[in-house]
ZARODREN-679048 format. One record per residue (C-alpha): residue in three letters; x, y negated, z; residue number from 1. Coordinates in steps of 0.5 Angstrom, whole numbers. Layout:
<rs>
[r 'ALA' [X Y Z] NUM]
...
</rs>
This chain:
<rs>
[r 'MET' [0 -1 0] 1]
[r 'ALA' [2 -6 -2] 2]
[r 'ALA' [1 -14 0] 3]
[r 'PRO' [3 -20 1] 4]
[r 'HIS' [4 -20 8] 5]
[r 'ALA' [7 -15 12] 6]
[r 'LEU' [1 -16 18] 7]
[r 'ALA' [-4 -14 12] 8]
[r 'ALA' [0 -8 9] 9]
[r 'GLU' [0 -5 16] 10]
[r 'ALA' [-7 -6 17] 11]
[r 'GLY' [-8 -2 11] 12]
[r 'VAL' [-3 4 14] 13]
[r 'ALA' [-6 4 20] 14]
[r 'ILE' [-13 6 16] 15]
[r 'LEU' [-10 11 13] 16]
[r 'LYS' [-7 14 18] 17]
[r 'ASP' [-13 14 22] 18]
[r 'GLY' [-16 19 16] 19]
[r 'GLY' [-19 14 12] 20]
[r 'ASN' [-18 12 5] 21]
[r 'ALA' [-15 7 0] 22]
[r 'VAL' [-21 4 0] 23]
[r 'ASP' [-21 3 6] 24]
[r 'ALA' [-14 1 7] 25]
[r 'ALA' [-15 -5 2] 26]
[r 'ILE' [-22 -8 6] 27]
[r 'ALA' [-17 -7 12] 28]
[r 'ALA' [-11 -11 9] 29]
[r 'ALA' [-16 -16 5] 30]
[r 'THR' [-20 -19 12] 31]
[r 'THR' [-12 -19 15] 32]
[r 'VAL' [-9 -22 10] 33]
[r 'ALA' [-15 -28 10] 34]
[r 'VAL' [-13 -29 17] 35]
[r 'VAL' [-5 -29 17] 36]
[r 'TYR' [-4 -32 10] 37]
[r 'PRO' [-10 -37 10] 38]
[r 'HIS' [-7 -43 5] 39]
[r 'MET' [-8 -38 -1] 40]
[r 'ASN' [-14 -34 1] 41]
[r 'GLY' [-20 -33 6] 42]
[r 'VAL' [-27 -31 9] 43]
[r 'GLY' [-29 -38 4] 44]
[r 'GLY' [-26 -36 -2] 45]
[r 'ASP' [-27 -30 -9] 46]
[r 'SER' [-25 -23 -10] 47]
[r 'PHE' [-24 -18 -16] 48]
[r 'TRP' [-24 -11 -15] 49]
[r 'LEU' [-21 -5 -19] 50]
[r 'ILE' [-23 2 -16] 51]
[r 'HIS' [-20 9 -18] 52]
[r 'ASP' [-25 14 -15] 53]
[r 'GLY' [-19 20 -16] 54]
[r 'GLN' [-25 26 -15] 55]
[r 'ARG' [-29 23 -20] 56]
[r 'GLY' [-24 21 -25] 57]
[r 'GLU' [-28 14 -25] 58]
[r 'LEU' [-26 7 -25] 59]
[r 'ARG' [-30 2 -23] 60]
[r 'ALA' [-30 -6 -22] 61]
[r 'LEU' [-33 -10 -17] 62]
[r 'ASN' [-35 -17 -18] 63]
[r 'ALA' [-35 -21 -12] 64]
[r 'ALA' [-34 -29 -14] 65]
[r 'GLY' [-40 -34 -12] 66]
[r 'ARG' [-44 -38 -17] 67]
[r 'SER' [-45 -45 -17] 68]
[r 'ALA' [-50 -48 -12] 69]
[r 'GLN' [-57 -49 -15] 70]
[r 'ALA' [-56 -57 -14] 71]
[r 'ALA' [-49 -57 -18] 72]
[r 'ASP' [-51 -59 -24] 73]
[r 'LEU' [-48 -62 -30] 74]
[r 'GLU' [-51 -69 -30] 75]
[r 'THR' [-51 -71 -23] 76]
[r 'TYR' [-44 -69 -22] 77]
[r 'GLN' [-43 -74 -29] 78]
[r 'ARG' [-46 -79 -25] 79]
[r 'ARG' [-42 -78 -18] 80]
[r 'PHE' [-35 -77 -21] 81]
[r 'GLY' [-34 -79 -29] 82]
[r 'ALA' [-30 -74 -32] 83]
[r 'ALA' [-28 -69 -28] 84]
[r 'ILE' [-30 -66 -21] 85]
[r 'PRO' [-25 -67 -15] 86]
[r 'ILE' [-21 -62 -13] 87]
[r 'ARG' [-21 -62 -6] 88]
[r 'GLY' [-27 -64 -1] 89]
[r 'GLY' [-34 -62 0] 90]
[r 'ALA' [-36 -64 -7] 91]
[r 'ALA' [-30 -59 -10] 92]
[r 'ALA' [-34 -53 -5] 93]
[r 'LEU' [-40 -52 -9] 94]
[r 'THR' [-39 -45 -11] 95]
[r 'VAL' [-42 -39 -5] 96]
[r 'PRO' [-35 -35 -3] 97]
[r 'GLY' [-36 -28 -5] 98]
[r 'VAL' [-31 -25 -1] 99]
[r 'VAL' [-35 -21 4] 100]
[r 'SER' [-40 -18 -1] 101]
[r 'GLY' [-34 -15 -4] 102]
[r 'TRP' [-32 -13 3] 103]
[r 'TRP' [-38 -10 4] 104]
[r 'GLU' [-40 -6 -4] 105]
[r 'ALA' [-33 -3 -3] 106]
[r 'HIS' [-34 -1 4] 107]
[r 'HIS' [-41 2 2] 108]
[r 'LEU' [-37 6 -5] 109]
[r 'SER' [-32 9 0] 110]
[r 'ARG' [-37 11 5] 111]
[r 'SER' [-42 13 1] 112]
[r 'ALA' [-39 16 -5] 113]
[r 'LEU' [-32 17 -3] 114]
[r 'GLY' [-34 21 5] 115]
[r 'SER' [-29 16 9] 116]
[r 'PRO' [-31 18 16] 117]
[r 'ILE' [-28 10 17] 118]
[r 'GLY' [-34 4 20] 119]
[r 'TRP' [-35 -3 18] 120]
[r 'THR' [-33 -5 25] 121]
[r 'ALA' [-26 -1 25] 122]
[r 'LEU' [-24 -5 19] 123]
[r 'PHE' [-25 -12 22] 124]
[r 'GLU' [-20 -10 29] 125]
[r 'ASP' [-13 -12 26] 126]
[r 'ALA' [-16 -18 23] 127]
[r 'ILE' [-20 -22 29] 128]
[r 'GLY' [-14 -19 34] 129]
[r 'HIS' [-10 -24 30] 130]
[r 'ALA' [-14 -29 29] 131]
[r 'ARG' [-15 -30 37] 132]
[r 'ASP' [-8 -28 39] 133]
[r 'GLY' [-5 -31 34] 134]
[r 'PHE' [2 -28 30] 135]
[r 'PRO' [8 -32 28] 136]
[r 'PRO' [7 -37 22] 137]
[r 'SER' [10 -34 15] 138]
[r 'PRO' [15 -38 11] 139]
[r 'GLY' [11 -38 5] 140]
[r 'GLN' [5 -41 10] 141]
[r 'ARG' [10 -46 13] 142]
[r 'ARG' [13 -48 6] 143]
[r 'GLU' [5 -49 3] 144]
[r 'THR' [3 -52 9] 145]
[r 'ALA' [8 -58 9] 146]
[r 'ASP' [8 -59 2] 147]
[r 'ALA' [0 -60 1] 148]
[r 'ASP' [1 -68 2] 149]
[r 'ASP' [-6 -70 -2] 150]
[r 'LEU' [-9 -65 5] 151]
[r 'PHE' [-4 -67 11] 152]
[r 'GLY' [0 -73 9] 153]
[r 'VAL' [-1 -80 10] 154]
[r 'ALA' [-6 -81 5] 155]
[r 'ALA' [-11 -76 6] 156]
[r 'SER' [-18 -78 7] 157]
[r 'ALA' [-22 -78 12] 158]
[r 'GLU' [-27 -72 10] 159]
[r 'LEU' [-20 -68 10] 160]
[r 'ARG' [-18 -70 17] 161]
[r 'GLY' [-23 -66 21] 162]
[r 'PRO' [-22 -59 23] 163]
[r 'LEU' [-17 -57 18] 164]
[r 'TRP' [-12 -62 22] 165]
[r 'ARG' [-15 -60 28] 166]
[r 'ILE' [-13 -52 26] 167]
[r 'TYR' [-8 -52 20] 168]
[r 'HIS' [-3 -59 21] 169]
[r 'PRO' [4 -58 20] 170]
[r 'ALA' [6 -59 26] 171]
[r 'LEU' [2 -53 29] 172]
[r 'LEU' [7 -48 25] 173]
[r 'ALA' [12 -51 30] 174]
[r 'ARG' [9 -47 36] 175]
[r 'GLU' [11 -38 36] 176]
[r 'ARG' [4 -36 35] 177]
[r 'PHE' [-1 -39 30] 178]
[r 'VAL' [-9 -38 32] 179]
[r 'GLN' [-15 -39 29] 180]
[r 'ALA' [-20 -38 35] 181]
[r 'ASP' [-26 -41 31] 182]
[r 'LEU' [-24 -36 25] 183]
[r 'ALA' [-25 -30 30] 184]
[r 'ALA' [-32 -31 32] 185]
[r 'THR' [-34 -32 25] 186]
[r 'LEU' [-31 -24 24] 187]
[r 'GLU' [-34 -22 30] 188]
[r 'GLU' [-40 -23 27] 189]
[r 'ILE' [-38 -20 21] 190]
[r 'SER' [-37 -13 24] 191]
[r 'ARG' [-43 -14 27] 192]
[r 'GLY' [-47 -16 23] 193]
[r 'GLY' [-45 -14 16] 194]
[r 'ALA' [-45 -19 10] 195]
[r 'GLU' [-53 -20 11] 196]
[r 'THR' [-51 -25 17] 197]
[r 'PHE' [-46 -29 12] 198]
[r 'TYR' [-51 -29 6] 199]
[r 'GLY' [-58 -29 10] 200]
[r 'GLY' [-57 -29 18] 201]
[r 'ALA' [-55 -33 23] 202]
[r 'LEU' [-48 -35 21] 203]
[r 'GLY' [-50 -37 13] 204]
[r 'ARG' [-55 -42 17] 205]
[r 'ARG' [-49 -45 21] 206]
[r 'ILE' [-44 -45 14] 207]
[r 'ALA' [-50 -48 10] 208]
[r 'ARG' [-50 -54 15] 209]
[r 'GLY' [-43 -54 16] 210]
[r 'ALA' [-42 -55 8] 211]
[r 'ALA' [-48 -61 8] 212]
[r 'ALA' [-44 -64 13] 213]
[r 'VAL' [-38 -65 9] 214]
[r 'GLY' [-42 -67 2] 215]
[r 'SER' [-42 -59 -1] 216]
[r 'PRO' [-49 -58 -5] 217]
[r 'LEU' [-49 -51 -2] 218]
[r 'THR' [-55 -49 1] 219]
[r 'VAL' [-56 -43 5] 220]
[r 'ASP' [-62 -40 -1] 221]
[r 'ASP' [-56 -40 -5] 222]
[r 'LEU' [-52 -36 0] 223]
[r 'ALA' [-58 -32 1] 224]
[r 'ALA' [-59 -31 -7] 225]
[r 'HIS' [-52 -29 -7] 226]
[r 'ARG' [-50 -21 -9] 227]
[r 'ALA' [-43 -18 -11] 228]
[r 'GLN' [-44 -14 -18] 229]
[r 'TRP' [-42 -7 -20] 230]
[r 'VAL' [-39 -9 -28] 231]
[r 'GLU' [-35 -4 -33] 232]
[r 'PRO' [-28 -6 -33] 233]
[r 'LEU' [-24 -7 -40] 234]
[r 'ARG' [-20 -1 -43] 235]
[r 'VAL' [-15 -1 -48] 236]
[r 'PRO' [-10 4 -51] 237]
[r 'TYR' [-2 2 -50] 238]
[r 'ARG' [4 6 -51] 239]
[r 'GLY' [1 13 -51] 240]
[r 'GLY' [-4 10 -43] 241]
[r 'GLU' [-9 6 -41] 242]
[r 'ALA' [-9 -2 -39] 243]
[r 'ALA' [-15 -3 -35] 244]
[r 'SER' [-17 -10 -33] 245]
[r 'PHE' [-23 -15 -31] 246]
[r 'PRO' [-28 -17 -36] 247]
[r 'PRO' [-30 -24 -36] 248]
[r 'PRO' [-31 -29 -33] 249]
[r 'THR' [-24 -27 -31] 250]
[r 'GLN' [-18 -28 -36] 251]
[r 'GLY' [-17 -20 -37] 252]
[r 'PHE' [-18 -20 -44] 253]
[r 'ALA' [-12 -24 -45] 254]
[r 'ALA' [-9 -20 -40] 255]
[r 'LEU' [-10 -14 -45] 256]
[r 'ALA' [-9 -18 -51] 257]
[r 'ILE' [-2 -20 -50] 258]
[r 'LEU' [-1 -12 -48] 259]
[r 'LEU' [-4 -10 -56] 260]
[r 'LEU' [-1 -15 -60] 261]
[r 'LEU' [7 -13 -56] 262]
[r 'GLU' [5 -6 -58] 263]
[r 'GLY' [7 -9 -66] 264]
[r 'PHE' [14 -9 -63] 265]
[r 'ASP' [19 -4 -61] 266]
[r 'LEU' [20 -8 -53] 267]
[r 'ALA' [25 -2 -51] 268]
[r 'SER' [31 -4 -55] 269]
[r 'LEU' [31 -12 -55] 270]
[r 'SER' [36 -16 -52] 271]
[r 'GLU' [33 -19 -46] 272]
[r 'ALA' [32 -26 -51] 273]
[r 'ASP' [29 -23 -55] 274]
[r 'TYR' [24 -19 -52] 275]
[r 'VAL' [23 -25 -47] 276]
[r 'HIS' [21 -30 -54] 277]
[r 'LEU' [16 -24 -56] 278]
[r 'VAL' [12 -23 -49] 279]
[r 'VAL' [11 -31 -50] 280]
[r 'GLU' [9 -32 -57] 281]
[r 'ALA' [4 -26 -55] 282]
[r 'THR' [2 -30 -49] 283]
[r 'LYS' [1 -37 -53] 284]
[r 'LEU' [-3 -32 -58] 285]
[r 'ALA' [-8 -29 -52] 286]
[r 'PHE' [-9 -36 -49] 287]
[r 'GLU' [-12 -38 -55] 288]
[r 'ASP' [-17 -34 -56] 289]
[r 'ARG' [-18 -34 -48] 290]
[r 'ASP' [-18 -41 -47] 291]
[r 'ARG' [-24 -42 -53] 292]
[r 'TYR' [-28 -37 -50] 293]
[r 'LEU' [-28 -36 -43] 294]
[r 'ALA' [-34 -37 -39] 295]
[r 'ASP' [-39 -33 -34] 296]
[r 'PRO' [-42 -28 -39] 297]
[r 'THR' [-50 -29 -37] 298]
[r 'PHE' [-49 -36 -40] 299]
[r 'VAL' [-45 -35 -46] 300]
[r 'THR' [-43 -30 -50] 301]
[r 'VAL' [-35 -28 -49] 302]
[r 'PRO' [-33 -24 -56] 303]
[r 'VAL' [-28 -20 -52] 304]
[r 'THR' [-29 -14 -58] 305]
[r 'HIS' [-27 -20 -62] 306]
[r 'CYS' [-21 -22 -58] 307]
[r 'LEU' [-19 -15 -58] 308]
[r 'ASP' [-20 -12 -64] 309]
[r 'GLY' [-14 -8 -67] 310]
[r 'ALA' [-14 -10 -74] 311]
[r 'ARG' [-15 -18 -72] 312]
[r 'LEU' [-9 -17 -67] 313]
[r 'ALA' [-6 -14 -72] 314]
[r 'ASP' [-7 -20 -77] 315]
[r 'ARG' [-5 -24 -71] 316]
[r 'ARG' [2 -21 -70] 317]
[r 'ARG' [4 -24 -76] 318]
[r 'LEU' [4 -31 -74] 319]
[r 'ILE' [10 -29 -69] 320]
[r 'SER' [17 -30 -71] 321]
[r 'ARG' [22 -27 -68] 322]
[r 'ARG' [27 -34 -70] 323]
[r 'ALA' [22 -40 -68] 324]
[r 'ALA' [17 -42 -62] 325]
[r 'ARG' [10 -43 -64] 326]
[r 'PRO' [6 -50 -62] 327]
[r 'ALA' [3 -49 -56] 328]
[r 'ARG' [-4 -50 -55] 329]
[r 'GLY' [-10 -50 -51] 330]
[r 'ALA' [-12 -52 -44] 331]
[r 'PRO' [-9 -47 -39] 332]
[r 'LEU' [-12 -45 -32] 333]
[r 'ALA' [-9 -45 -26] 334]
[r 'GLY' [-9 -42 -19] 335]
[r 'ASP' [-6 -39 -13] 336]
[r 'THR' [-9 -33 -10] 337]
[r 'ILE' [-6 -26 -7] 338]
[r 'ALA' [-6 -19 -10] 339]
[r 'ILE' [-7 -12 -5] 340]
[r 'VAL' [-6 -6 -8] 341]
[r 'ALA' [-7 1 -5] 342]
[r 'ALA' [-7 9 -6] 343]
[r 'ASP' [-8 15 -2] 344]
[r 'ALA' [-6 23 -3] 345]
[r 'GLN' [-13 24 -6] 346]
[r 'GLY' [-12 20 -12] 347]
[r 'ASN' [-16 14 -11] 348]
[r 'ALA' [-13 6 -12] 349]
[r 'VAL' [-15 1 -12] 350]
[r 'SER' [-13 -7 -15] 351]
[r 'LEU' [-15 -12 -11] 352]
[r 'ILE' [-15 -21 -12] 353]
[r 'GLN' [-18 -25 -7] 354]
[r 'SER' [-17 -33 -7] 355]
[r 'LEU' [-19 -40 -5] 356]
[r 'TYR' [-17 -42 -11] 357]
[r 'TRP' [-12 -48 -10] 358]
[r 'GLU' [-8 -47 -3] 359]
[r 'PHE' [-13 -49 2] 360]
[r 'GLY' [-18 -49 -3] 361]
[r 'SER' [-22 -55 -2] 362]
[r 'GLY' [-19 -57 4] 363]
[r 'VAL' [-25 -57 8] 364]
[r 'ILE' [-28 -52 14] 365]
[r 'ALA' [-35 -51 15] 366]
[r 'GLY' [-37 -54 21] 367]
[r 'ASP' [-34 -49 28] 368]
[r 'THR' [-34 -42 24] 369]
[r 'GLY' [-26 -43 22] 370]
[r 'ILE' [-28 -41 14] 371]
[r 'LEU' [-24 -45 9] 372]
[r 'LEU' [-29 -47 3] 373]
[r 'GLN' [-26 -46 -4] 374]
[r 'ASN' [-25 -50 -9] 375]
[r 'ARG' [-26 -45 -14] 376]
[r 'GLY' [-32 -49 -18] 377]
[r 'ALA' [-27 -55 -19] 378]
[r 'PHE' [-26 -52 -25] 379]
[r 'PHE' [-32 -52 -29] 380]
[r 'SER' [-32 -58 -34] 381]
[r 'LEU' [-36 -64 -33] 382]
[r 'ASP' [-36 -64 -42] 383]
[r 'PRO' [-43 -62 -44] 384]
[r 'ALA' [-40 -58 -51] 385]
[r 'HIS' [-34 -54 -46] 386]
[r 'VAL' [-36 -47 -46] 387]
[r 'ASN' [-34 -47 -39] 388]
[r 'ARG' [-38 -53 -37] 389]
[r 'LEU' [-42 -54 -30] 390]
[r 'ALA' [-49 -51 -29] 391]
[r 'PRO' [-54 -49 -24] 392]
[r 'ARG' [-52 -42 -21] 393]
[r 'LYS' [-46 -40 -26] 394]
[r 'GLN' [-39 -37 -24] 395]
[r 'THR' [-34 -41 -28] 396]
[r 'ALA' [-28 -38 -32] 397]
[r 'HIS' [-23 -35 -26] 398]
[r 'THR' [-15 -33 -26] 399]
[r 'LEU' [-16 -27 -22] 400]
[r 'ILE' [-14 -20 -25] 401]
[r 'PRO' [-14 -14 -22] 402]
[r 'SER' [-11 -9 -27] 403]
[r 'MET' [-8 -1 -28] 404]
[r 'TYR' [-5 3 -32] 405]
[r 'LEU' [-7 10 -33] 406]
[r 'VAL' [-3 16 -36] 407]
[r 'GLY' [-9 22 -37] 408]
[r 'GLY' [-13 19 -34] 409]
[r 'ARG' [-10 18 -28] 410]
[r 'PRO' [-7 11 -24] 411]
[r 'ARG' [1 11 -25] 412]
[r 'LEU' [1 4 -25] 413]
[r 'VAL' [-4 -1 -20] 414]
[r 'TYR' [-1 -8 -20] 415]
[r 'GLY' [-4 -15 -20] 416]
[r 'THR' [-1 -22 -17] 417]
[r 'MET' [-2 -29 -15] 418]
[r 'GLY' [0 -35 -20] 419]
[r 'GLY' [-7 -37 -23] 420]
[r 'GLU' [-4 -39 -30] 421]
[r 'GLY' [3 -35 -29] 422]
[r 'GLN' [-2 -28 -27] 423]
[r 'PRO' [-3 -25 -35] 424]
[r 'GLN' [4 -26 -36] 425]
[r 'THR' [8 -23 -29] 426]
[r 'GLN' [3 -18 -31] 427]
[r 'ALA' [6 -17 -38] 428]
[r 'ALA' [13 -17 -35] 429]
[r 'LEU' [11 -12 -31] 430]
[r 'VAL' [8 -6 -35] 431]
[r 'THR' [13 -8 -41] 432]
[r 'ARG' [18 -6 -36] 433]
[r 'ILE' [16 -1 -33] 434]
[r 'VAL' [13 2 -39] 435]
[r 'ASP' [17 -1 -45] 436]
[r 'ARG' [24 -2 -42] 437]
[r 'ARG' [24 3 -37] 438]
[r 'LEU' [25 0 -30] 439]
[r 'GLY' [24 3 -23] 440]
[r 'PRO' [18 -1 -20] 441]
[r 'GLN' [22 -5 -15] 442]
[r 'ALA' [27 -7 -21] 443]
[r 'ALA' [22 -9 -25] 444]
[r 'VAL' [19 -14 -20] 445]
[r 'GLU' [26 -16 -17] 446]
[r 'ALA' [28 -18 -26] 447]
[r 'PRO' [29 -25 -27] 448]
[r 'ARG' [21 -28 -29] 449]
[r 'TRP' [19 -33 -33] 450]
[r 'LEU' [13 -37 -34] 451]
[r 'TYR' [10 -41 -40] 452]
[r 'GLY' [5 -47 -39] 453]
[r 'ARG' [2 -50 -33] 454]
[r 'THR' [2 -49 -26] 455]
[r 'TRP' [0 -50 -19] 456]
[r 'GLY' [-3 -56 -22] 457]
[r 'GLU' [2 -60 -26] 458]
[r 'ALA' [0 -61 -33] 459]
[r 'THR' [6 -57 -37] 460]
[r 'GLN' [9 -54 -44] 461]
[r 'ALA' [15 -52 -42] 462]
[r 'LEU' [18 -45 -41] 463]
[r 'ARG' [21 -44 -35] 464]
[r 'LEU' [26 -39 -34] 465]
[r 'GLU' [30 -37 -27] 466]
[r 'THR' [37 -38 -26] 467]
[r 'ARG' [38 -31 -27] 468]
[r 'PHE' [37 -30 -34] 469]
[r 'GLY' [44 -34 -35] 470]
[r 'ASP' [46 -39 -40] 471]
[r 'GLU' [46 -35 -46] 472]
[r 'VAL' [39 -33 -45] 473]
[r 'CYS' [37 -40 -44] 474]
[r 'ASP' [41 -42 -50] 475]
[r 'SER' [38 -38 -54] 476]
[r 'LEU' [31 -39 -53] 477]
[r 'ARG' [32 -47 -53] 478]
[r 'THR' [35 -46 -60] 479]
[r 'ARG' [28 -42 -62] 480]
[r 'GLY' [25 -49 -61] 481]
[r 'HIS' [22 -46 -53] 482]
[r 'ASP' [23 -53 -48] 483]
[r 'VAL' [26 -49 -43] 484]
[r 'GLU' [26 -51 -35] 485]
[r 'VAL' [31 -48 -32] 486]
[r 'VAL' [29 -47 -25] 487]
[r 'GLU' [31 -43 -18] 488]
[r 'ALA' [29 -36 -16] 489]
[r 'CYS' [25 -35 -10] 490]
[r 'ALA' [27 -31 -4] 491]
[r 'SER' [24 -26 1] 492]
[r 'GLY' [21 -19 -2] 493]
[r 'PRO' [25 -23 -6] 494]
[r 'ARG' [19 -28 -8] 495]
[r 'ALA' [14 -28 -2] 496]
[r 'ASP' [13 -25 5] 497]
[r 'GLY' [10 -19 3] 498]
[r 'ALA' [11 -12 4] 499]
[r 'ALA' [10 -5 1] 500]
[r 'LEU' [9 1 6] 501]
[r 'GLY' [7 8 6] 502]
[r 'TRP' [5 14 10] 503]
</rs>
């Protein structure tokens, strides 16, 4: 089991030791990481799941993303804000948190289909303990909190200086243990009452009152109307196996399109510069389709079959030159998140992505619940002609893409990553380095990374390369027309606070 914080991974392994399966372990890790990695995800966010049932050989996809409030309509937001939805504040907290519904549905699958003996309350024990008793803040939490100037700097709005500062201010991280007492009480309430109390019960009413107090359009009726949905995963052939990802409203089809475009090249024989160049060029083509089509499929037709059509992609592959970079197009996505993966001896496997969108989401907390409300709805467009335009009870386009690579119907690689725009790119790097270039999983994770395009709110069309690629690779890519920026490689695991643990 792997998670972006060691305490979350330990919670998952503890459930496995108690007789639970991979789904149980993923839920326990997810409840815990919502406490110990609060800057990236939480109870007030969304999640998407891929679950492989080892006994039946079935792959399931669970959409636990919330829809916009009934009152969050395009005309109202245009009148109030003009061309764009604010990134922070109550107006940004315009979509229902879906995370709890994902935990609940996954738990019922585990009990009913996989025969788990683990009860619902057991999945919250570590999370509640860490929230109530505290835990040492991770380097990532310290770094992201210190860097969030728009939330904690001198220019932060009065709206954001209430409970957010009382709980999450950087000065509080100097303490030995970081405590979230309100969140502990909320998790205890969820562990007793299940998803019903969160979406339609007493807790839901408190969330709605707290949201209204900070200017969010969410109501208790919006919460009560929410349901997580089981949907069909996307699957495409790749190198004798099958790559699987999540359908719209996520960008999963773009991640799969990158692989299909690359299947026409002998990636194993390429130099590092040639390899990076081809993956980046395939990414540009896949992102063109994503940026043109991605939206809530219940509102518009998203032509996934067209975008993944082999003959069409063969034609588009001809647009890739080995010698020159194509001009960049489109309006890229952004966001931060966490990824959890789990597997067990029965062949069950889980890839889970859970997120608040930006770090600390909207920056507002719903009353005394301790719940940071996500700002995922801020990605809606206020352009009436845009495919991802704001409308009531609509899901926005999402970056979150849990993924797997299967051989003979069994998961060989269960993977996911944080990083918004970088998710399809990092996933392509992992799959091709393991499947094509024959690196082991650890070597593939530790290998130098690149990122094409925007990240963490900074608009750019540059190709960012870690310094470990070396001057020769960087210079080769520059000569092909890439706008190369060299950045220092990150550290810890080797880039974050997580752990991969087994039992």
